[in-house]
C-alpha positions, 0 to 999 in steps of 0.5 A: 656615223656615215649615212647610206652610200649611194649606188656606184655608177657604171658606163661603157668606154665609148659612153665615158668618152663621149661624156668627156667630149662634152665635159671639155666642150666649149659650144655646147650649153653650160648645164650640159657641160656641167652635168657631163662632169658631174656624171663623170665626177660620180663614175669616178666615186664621188658621192653626192654630198662631194659632188655637191661640194665640187660643183657649188650644187645643192645636195639634191642636184647630184642626187637626181642626176645619179637617179637619172643616170641609173635610169638612162644608162642601160638606155644609151648602152643599148644604143650604142649596142645597136649603133654601128661605129660610124653611127656614134653622132646618135649616140652623142645626141641621144647622151645630149637628150638624156643630160637636157631639162625635162620640160617645164610645168605649165600650160603651152603658150596659146599663141604661136610665134608666128602669130606673135609676129603677124600681130607685131607687124599689123601693129606697125602698119597704118591703120588708115590702109586698113579703112580705119580713120584714127592714126595710131592702134590701140591694143583693142583695135589690133585685137579686133583686127587680128581676129577679122583677118584670121590671125587668131581665133580670139585675143584679148587687148591685154595678151596685145599689150603684153606682146607689144611691150615685149617686142620694145624691150626686146628692141631695147637690148 
């Protein structure tokens, strides 16, 4: 016995053409291209199970994007109605944002990229130029100097070690 049928998706011809453009793109992120293709398949009548098999996705993924499209489509259509034809790049940008990942959970980074860069640059300097008698920085010495110079208000030696290790890993790649 077949289960309940998902709600069908609709859109305007212009939004569909923008989806088709994204689905064919070779310059956009792969996730954006795949989501565009997924929405197009569902616009063409594919149910969640068929779309999941077609794109080799978990069944929850087409369900999530169908529900998200049902919420976002009216907003995109309203934006399209408000825009002049020469403003369609704004519609494309809104469509790309609608098909992008939502922010991931978790705490925001404690240190900005500029602070990390300044700490790594400090580690590359000779400690004797800063008035120290030793020849090589230790993570705890770097932490004290970074605080002294006002790069950060507080930082642990473990964080310094992590930044320096990450820099070495990236340099080796």
